[in-house]
C-alpha positions in Angstrom: 129.1 -60.1 -25.4 130.7 -57.9 -22.8 127.7 -58.5 -20.4 128.1 -62.3 -20.9 125.2 -62.7 -23.3 125.8 -63.5 -27.0 123.3 -62.2 -29.5 123.3 -60.8 -33.0 122.0 -57.7 -34.7 120.1 -57.9 -38.0 118.5 -55.4 -40.2 116.1 -53.7 -39.7 117.3 -52.9 -36.1 116.4 -56.2 -34.6 118.2 -58.2 -31.8 118.3 -61.9 -32.3 119.0 -64.6 -29.7 119.2 -68.3 -30.6 117.9 -70.4 -27.7 118.9 -74.1 -27.6 116.3 -75.8 -25.5 118.6 -78.8 -24.8 121.5 -76.6 -23.6 119.6 -73.8 -21.8 117.4 -73.8 -18.7 114.9 -71.3 -17.4 117.5 -69.7 -15.2 119.9 -69.1 -18.2 117.2 -67.3 -20.1 116.1 -65.3 -17.1 119.7 -64.2 -16.5 120.1 -63.2 -20.2 116.9 -61.1 -20.1 118.0 -59.4 -16.8 121.4 -58.5 -18.3 119.7 -57.2 -21.5 117.5 -55.0 -19.3 120.5 -53.8 -17.4 122.3 -52.8 -20.6 119.2 -51.0 -22.0 118.4 -49.1 -18.8 122.0 -48.1 -18.1 122.5 -46.7 -21.6 125.9 -48.4 -21.9 125.0 -49.4 -25.4 125.3 -45.8 -26.5 129.0 -45.7 -25.8 131.2 -45.2 -28.9 133.0 -48.5 -28.4 129.8 -50.3 -29.2 129.0 -48.3 -32.3 128.8 -50.2 -35.6 131.2 -49.0 -38.1 129.8 -49.2 -41.7 132.3 -49.9 -44.5 
């Protein structure tokens, strides 16, 4: 969400993205994939503020 892309996390360790073909274009999907790549390559996802807290 911080990178401007909304996704969800489901067990077992899978990222999910819902793509609405009527609302999204090729450019939107390309931009989302580019941001996901940036997040993964930078390692920002490892920061404690993004850790899931189990209850």
